[in-house]
N, C-alpha and C positions, 0 to 999 in steps of 0.2 A: 409594515414588513418591507422588509428590508431592500433598495433597487440598482445596490453598485454592484457592476457585471464585478468589481473585485471579492468580492465582499462570495460569488452566487459561484467564483472559479474558488477559490481555496476549500468553503466547502467541498465539490464536485470532488473535487484531486486530494479531500481528506476521505473520504467515502471510498475512494476506488483506495487509497493506499490500507483501510480498515480492510476491504472485501480482497486487498490480495496479500495482506497478510494474514491472515485465515485462514490462504491458501481456496479462496473460492472460485467460482466462475461466479459474471454477471445474472446463469441462472438456476446455481446454486442459489445466491445470498435472495432472487425475488421467490423459489420456493419454501425458501426461510421465512421471509416478510410475508408471503403473501400476495404477492405482486409478481407482475410482468417484467421478463427479463427486460425488454426498453423501458419501463422506469427504473428500472436498472443502470440503463445506460442511460434515461436523459439526466437523473439525479450526478452521477460522474462527469454529464457532461458538464454542469456549474452554469443551464441558461440563468436565466432569473425570466424567472415567469408571468405566467399575465396578466395575471389578474389576482392568484391569490396564492397561499401555499401549498405549493398538493403535499393532500393527505399523501403519500406517497411515499414522503420523504419524513416522517413516522416510522414511520412502519418496518421500511430499512431502516432507520438510527438505534431499532428497535433488538431489530436480527442479531445489527454489531455488537451487540449486548452499551450501546452506548445510553450513562445516564439524561433522564427528561431531562428538558432544557437546550441540550447540548445540542442543537442545530441554528439556535438563534443566541447564541454561546459562542455560535463558530462562524459566525454572521454578523455578526455587533466583533470581534477580532478580539475574541478569549481564546485559550483552550483546543487543545482539539482532544477528544479521550482517547486517554492509550497511548500519548505522547505523541503522540507524531506527529515530525519533524518540517515544513517545504528544507529540501534538498536543492540544489542546483545537480541541472542536467550536467553538466560539465565532470562534474567531481559522481555519479557515476559509472563504475566498471564495469564491464561486459563479460561476463562469469566466464567464461572458457578462458579471455585472456587472463583474466588473475592467479586463471589453473597456470593456465603456462607459466606465468609471473613466479612463478608461488616450488612451481617444477621445476624450474630455470633455478631458482635461488641454491634449494636443496641442493642441485646436484652437484652446485660449485661448491657448496660448503658443508657439506657431510660425505663424510666415507659409508657411503651405504648402493645395494641395489635399488636398479631402476624398478623393482615392483616396490621395494620400498618405499621412496620416496612418492613411484604415486599414492597406495595406501595413503601414505601419507598428506599431502594435497589434498585424496576426497575428504578426508577426517579434518579439514583444516576449513575446507569449503559444506562441510558439512554443520561444523559448527556458528562462519557465518550466517548462512540460512537457520537455526536454529536463532538466529540473535537478532535475525529479520533487517539484517548485512548486505546480504544479495540475494 
């Protein structure tokens, strides 16, 4: 079994990203995987197991619709199911701030009412959410 803390942290981050992408809470994912919310929390923490691979990981991965062998692939440095890629925290943008930036830009660059601009901003944010960008 892989004992590299970096690999386990990467796996935990990937599990969390996959769960959040599906809009699930830890409790909801636990229910889908037939494990406790604490098991999901532990998996997402990315802590190296003391002895053997936790059986709950396979259930969690299956509930996230990861193909068989995905956990081992991620731990071995391979790709993450669903195309998730690690993103620098510095590049993450607060959704509210992004809305302010979009609105301000539209106010200064188009002739429309404030309500129309607010609606356009909301539509743009919805599109970014659907794409998983925010």
